[in-house]
mmCIF file of the C-alpha atoms, coordinates in Angstrom:
data_MODEL
# 
_entry.id   MODEL 
# 
loop_
_atom_site.group_PDB 
_atom_site.id 
_atom_site.type_symbol 
_atom_site.label_atom_id 
_atom_site.label_alt_id 
_atom_site.label_comp_id 
_atom_site.label_asym_id 
_atom_site.label_entity_id 
_atom_site.label_seq_id 
_atom_site.pdbx_PDB_ins_code 
_atom_site.Cartn_x 
_atom_site.Cartn_y 
_atom_site.Cartn_z 
_atom_site.occupancy 
_atom_site.B_iso_or_equiv 
_atom_site.pdbx_formal_charge 
_atom_site.auth_seq_id 
_atom_site.auth_comp_id 
_atom_site.auth_asym_id 
_atom_site.auth_atom_id 
_atom_site.pdbx_PDB_model_num 
ATOM 1   C CA . MET A 1 1   ? 0.000   0.000  0.000    1.00 0.00 ? 1   MET A CA 1 
ATOM 2   C CA . SER A 1 2   ? 1.052   3.623  0.081    1.00 0.00 ? 2   SER A CA 1 
ATOM 3   C CA . GLN A 1 3   ? 3.420   4.901  2.664    1.00 0.00 ? 3   GLN A CA 1 
ATOM 4   C CA . PRO A 1 4   ? 2.574   8.034  4.599    1.00 0.00 ? 4   PRO A CA 1 
ATOM 5   C CA . PRO A 1 5   ? 4.778   11.023 3.845    1.00 0.00 ? 5   PRO A CA 1 
ATOM 6   C CA . PRO A 1 6   ? 7.714   11.333 6.210    1.00 0.00 ? 6   PRO A CA 1 
ATOM 7   C CA . ARG A 1 7   ? 7.118   13.702 9.068    1.00 0.00 ? 7   ARG A CA 1 
ATOM 8   C CA . SER A 1 8   ? 9.538   16.493 9.555    1.00 0.00 ? 8   SER A CA 1 
ATOM 9   C CA . THR A 1 9   ? 11.513  16.015 12.646   1.00 0.00 ? 9   THR A CA 1 
ATOM 10  C CA . SER A 1 10  ? 13.153  18.621 14.708   1.00 0.00 ? 10  SER A CA 1 
ATOM 11  C CA . THR A 1 11  ? 16.551  17.469 13.447   1.00 0.00 ? 11  THR A CA 1 
ATOM 12  C CA . GLY A 1 12  ? 15.412  17.949 9.789    1.00 0.00 ? 12  GLY A CA 1 
ATOM 13  C CA . VAL A 1 13  ? 14.220  21.473 10.502   1.00 0.00 ? 13  VAL A CA 1 
ATOM 14  C CA . ALA A 1 14  ? 17.376  22.256 12.403   1.00 0.00 ? 14  ALA A CA 1 
ATOM 15  C CA . SER A 1 15  ? 19.555  20.986 9.553    1.00 0.00 ? 15  SER A CA 1 
ATOM 16  C CA . ARG A 1 16  ? 17.672  23.138 7.032    1.00 0.00 ? 16  ARG A CA 1 
ATOM 17  C CA . LEU A 1 17  ? 17.972  26.179 9.262    1.00 0.00 ? 17  LEU A CA 1 
ATOM 18  C CA . SER A 1 18  ? 21.656  25.620 9.695    1.00 0.00 ? 18  SER A CA 1 
ATOM 19  C CA . THR A 1 19  ? 22.263  25.653 5.919    1.00 0.00 ? 19  THR A CA 1 
ATOM 20  C CA . ILE A 1 20  ? 20.444  28.945 5.356    1.00 0.00 ? 20  ILE A CA 1 
ATOM 21  C CA . PRO A 1 21  ? 23.296  31.211 6.541    1.00 0.00 ? 21  PRO A CA 1 
ATOM 22  C CA . SER A 1 22  ? 25.791  29.352 4.367    1.00 0.00 ? 22  SER A CA 1 
ATOM 23  C CA . GLN A 1 23  ? 23.519  29.616 1.296    1.00 0.00 ? 23  GLN A CA 1 
ATOM 24  C CA . LYS A 1 24  ? 22.815  33.320 1.655    1.00 0.00 ? 24  LYS A CA 1 
ATOM 25  C CA . PRO A 1 25  ? 26.154  34.591 0.226    1.00 0.00 ? 25  PRO A CA 1 
ATOM 26  C CA . ARG A 1 26  ? 25.852  32.148 -2.689   1.00 0.00 ? 26  ARG A CA 1 
ATOM 27  C CA . GLN A 1 27  ? 22.287  33.280 -3.381   1.00 0.00 ? 27  GLN A CA 1 
ATOM 28  C CA . LEU A 1 28  ? 23.292  36.931 -3.165   1.00 0.00 ? 28  LEU A CA 1 
ATOM 29  C CA . SER A 1 29  ? 26.162  36.291 -5.546   1.00 0.00 ? 29  SER A CA 1 
ATOM 30  C CA . HIS A 1 30  ? 23.792  34.534 -7.954   1.00 0.00 ? 30  HIS A CA 1 
ATOM 31  C CA . LEU A 1 31  ? 21.307  37.420 -7.745   1.00 0.00 ? 31  LEU A CA 1 
ATOM 32  C CA . HIS A 1 32  ? 24.129  39.887 -8.363   1.00 0.00 ? 32  HIS A CA 1 
ATOM 33  C CA . SER A 1 33  ? 25.229  38.025 -11.485  1.00 0.00 ? 33  SER A CA 1 
ATOM 34  C CA . GLN A 1 34  ? 21.629  37.864 -12.723  1.00 0.00 ? 34  GLN A CA 1 
ATOM 35  C CA . LEU A 1 35  ? 21.255  41.599 -12.119  1.00 0.00 ? 35  LEU A CA 1 
ATOM 36  C CA . ALA A 1 36  ? 24.451  42.262 -14.082  1.00 0.00 ? 36  ALA A CA 1 
ATOM 37  C CA . GLN A 1 37  ? 23.145  40.108 -16.942  1.00 0.00 ? 37  GLN A CA 1 
ATOM 38  C CA . LEU A 1 38  ? 19.788  41.909 -16.856  1.00 0.00 ? 38  LEU A CA 1 
ATOM 39  C CA . THR A 1 39  ? 21.551  45.280 -16.942  1.00 0.00 ? 39  THR A CA 1 
ATOM 40  C CA . ALA A 1 40  ? 23.609  44.180 -19.957  1.00 0.00 ? 40  ALA A CA 1 
ATOM 41  C CA . HIS A 1 41  ? 20.485  42.938 -21.745  1.00 0.00 ? 41  HIS A CA 1 
ATOM 42  C CA . MET A 1 42  ? 18.656  46.196 -21.011  1.00 0.00 ? 42  MET A CA 1 
ATOM 43  C CA . SER A 1 43  ? 21.582  48.142 -22.445  1.00 0.00 ? 43  SER A CA 1 
ATOM 44  C CA . ASP A 1 44  ? 21.477  45.982 -25.588  1.00 0.00 ? 44  ASP A CA 1 
ATOM 45  C CA . LEU A 1 45  ? 17.726  46.521 -25.833  1.00 0.00 ? 45  LEU A CA 1 
ATOM 46  C CA . GLU A 1 46  ? 18.168  50.272 -25.526  1.00 0.00 ? 46  GLU A CA 1 
ATOM 47  C CA . ASN A 1 47  ? 20.739  50.265 -28.347  1.00 0.00 ? 47  ASN A CA 1 
ATOM 48  C CA . LEU A 1 48  ? 18.490  48.106 -30.529  1.00 0.00 ? 48  LEU A CA 1 
ATOM 49  C CA . LEU A 1 49  ? 15.519  50.404 -29.926  1.00 0.00 ? 49  LEU A CA 1 
ATOM 50  C CA . ARG A 1 50  ? 17.638  53.427 -30.841  1.00 0.00 ? 50  ARG A CA 1 
ATOM 51  C CA . MET A 1 51  ? 18.702  51.741 -34.095  1.00 0.00 ? 51  MET A CA 1 
ATOM 52  C CA . THR A 1 52  ? 15.101  50.711 -34.811  1.00 0.00 ? 52  THR A CA 1 
ATOM 53  C CA . SER A 1 53  ? 13.991  54.315 -34.397  1.00 0.00 ? 53  SER A CA 1 
ATOM 54  C CA . ILE A 1 54  ? 16.644  55.507 -36.856  1.00 0.00 ? 54  ILE A CA 1 
ATOM 55  C CA . GLN A 1 55  ? 15.710  52.766 -39.326  1.00 0.00 ? 55  GLN A CA 1 
ATOM 56  C CA . ALA A 1 56  ? 12.003  53.611 -39.034  1.00 0.00 ? 56  ALA A CA 1 
ATOM 57  C CA . GLU A 1 57  ? 12.751  57.222 -39.983  1.00 0.00 ? 57  GLU A CA 1 
ATOM 58  C CA . SER A 1 58  ? 14.792  56.003 -42.942  1.00 0.00 ? 58  SER A CA 1 
ATOM 59  C CA . MET A 1 59  ? 11.994  53.662 -44.009  1.00 0.00 ? 59  MET A CA 1 
ATOM 60  C CA . ARG A 1 60  ? 9.563   56.587 -43.906  1.00 0.00 ? 60  ARG A CA 1 
ATOM 61  C CA . GLY A 1 61  ? 11.875  58.563 -46.200  1.00 0.00 ? 61  GLY A CA 1 
ATOM 62  C CA . LEU A 1 62  ? 12.184  55.602 -48.563  1.00 0.00 ? 62  LEU A CA 1 
ATOM 63  C CA . GLY A 1 63  ? 8.402   55.230 -48.611  1.00 0.00 ? 63  GLY A CA 1 
ATOM 64  C CA . ALA A 1 64  ? 7.954   58.876 -49.555  1.00 0.00 ? 64  ALA A CA 1 
ATOM 65  C CA . TYR A 1 65  ? 10.649  58.583 -52.237  1.00 0.00 ? 65  TYR A CA 1 
ATOM 66  C CA . SER A 1 66  ? 9.165   55.439 -53.777  1.00 0.00 ? 66  SER A CA 1 
ATOM 67  C CA . GLY A 1 67  ? 5.668   56.966 -53.658  1.00 0.00 ? 67  GLY A CA 1 
ATOM 68  C CA . ALA A 1 68  ? 6.947   60.001 -55.533  1.00 0.00 ? 68  ALA A CA 1 
ATOM 69  C CA . MET A 1 69  ? 8.621   57.749 -58.108  1.00 0.00 ? 69  MET A CA 1 
ATOM 70  C CA . PHE A 1 70  ? 5.388   55.795 -58.624  1.00 0.00 ? 70  PHE A CA 1 
ATOM 71  C CA . MET A 1 71  ? 3.396   59.001 -59.056  1.00 0.00 ? 71  MET A CA 1 
ATOM 72  C CA . ALA A 1 72  ? 5.939   60.351 -61.544  1.00 0.00 ? 72  ALA A CA 1 
ATOM 73  C CA . ALA A 1 73  ? 5.965   57.080 -63.466  1.00 0.00 ? 73  ALA A CA 1 
ATOM 74  C CA . SER A 1 74  ? 2.172   57.030 -63.482  1.00 0.00 ? 74  SER A CA 1 
ATOM 75  C CA . LYS A 1 75  ? 2.065   60.546 -64.856  1.00 0.00 ? 75  LYS A CA 1 
ATOM 76  C CA . VAL A 1 76  ? 4.645   59.804 -67.551  1.00 0.00 ? 76  VAL A CA 1 
ATOM 77  C CA . LEU A 1 77  ? 3.046   56.517 -68.558  1.00 0.00 ? 77  LEU A CA 1 
ATOM 78  C CA . GLY A 1 78  ? -0.402  58.090 -68.423  1.00 0.00 ? 78  GLY A CA 1 
ATOM 79  C CA . GLU A 1 79  ? 0.695   60.845 -70.802  1.00 0.00 ? 79  GLU A CA 1 
ATOM 80  C CA . GLU A 1 80  ? 2.229   58.285 -73.164  1.00 0.00 ? 80  GLU A CA 1 
ATOM 81  C CA . THR A 1 81  ? -0.960  56.229 -73.080  1.00 0.00 ? 81  THR A CA 1 
ATOM 82  C CA . MET A 1 82  ? -3.039  59.320 -73.742  1.00 0.00 ? 82  MET A CA 1 
ATOM 83  C CA . SER A 1 83  ? -0.833  60.380 -76.662  1.00 0.00 ? 83  SER A CA 1 
ATOM 84  C CA . ASP A 1 84  ? -0.815  56.808 -78.028  1.00 0.00 ? 84  ASP A CA 1 
ATOM 85  C CA . SER A 1 85  ? -4.599  56.614 -77.847  1.00 0.00 ? 85  SER A CA 1 
ATOM 86  C CA . ASN A 1 86  ? -4.914  60.060 -79.480  1.00 0.00 ? 86  ASN A CA 1 
ATOM 87  C CA . ASN A 1 87  ? -2.545  58.993 -82.266  1.00 0.00 ? 87  ASN A CA 1 
ATOM 88  C CA . ALA A 1 88  ? -4.500  55.763 -82.747  1.00 0.00 ? 88  ALA A CA 1 
ATOM 89  C CA . ALA A 1 89  ? -7.785  57.677 -82.847  1.00 0.00 ? 89  ALA A CA 1 
ATOM 90  C CA . GLN A 1 90  ? -6.406  60.147 -85.365  1.00 0.00 ? 90  GLN A CA 1 
ATOM 91  C CA . SER A 1 91  ? -4.996  57.409 -87.560  1.00 0.00 ? 91  SER A CA 1 
ATOM 92  C CA . SER A 1 92  ? -8.316  55.529 -87.500  1.00 0.00 ? 92  SER A CA 1 
ATOM 93  C CA . GLN A 1 93  ? -10.142 58.747 -88.425  1.00 0.00 ? 93  GLN A CA 1 
ATOM 94  C CA . ASN A 1 94  ? -7.687  59.357 -91.237  1.00 0.00 ? 94  ASN A CA 1 
ATOM 95  C CA . GLU A 1 95  ? -8.204  55.818 -92.537  1.00 0.00 ? 95  GLU A CA 1 
ATOM 96  C CA . SER A 1 96  ? -11.967 56.119 -92.354  1.00 0.00 ? 96  SER A CA 1 
ATOM 97  C CA . GLN A 1 97  ? -11.822 59.430 -94.203  1.00 0.00 ? 97  GLN A CA 1 
ATOM 98  C CA . ARG A 1 98  ? -9.635  57.878 -96.904  1.00 0.00 ? 98  ARG A CA 1 
ATOM 99  C CA . HIS A 1 99  ? -11.984 54.961 -97.331  1.00 0.00 ? 99  HIS A CA 1 
ATOM 100 C CA . GLY A 1 100 ? -14.948 57.283 -97.283  1.00 0.00 ? 100 GLY A CA 1 
ATOM 101 C CA . ASP A 1 101 ? -13.548 59.416 -100.092 1.00 0.00 ? 101 ASP A CA 1 
# 
């Protein structure tokens, strides 16, 4: 069958209490190293956020530049399409007038 859990005895409690003072410097040292690591990671994060901010501004400039290029290309190609369609319309009118004569 199942065994009951062992009861804590006064000697078990005393042994745990006696190890606490010896563990405290080790725990403090571990916490100090974790704090140093956290500080280093926060510094890295700050640098990365600064670079991200600079890159976001650059991306905004690139977006404006590419938008301007698309609008210019649209205007140029739109004018060419309009002149091509006008030329085609004029040539079809000329042909119809020749055939009509």
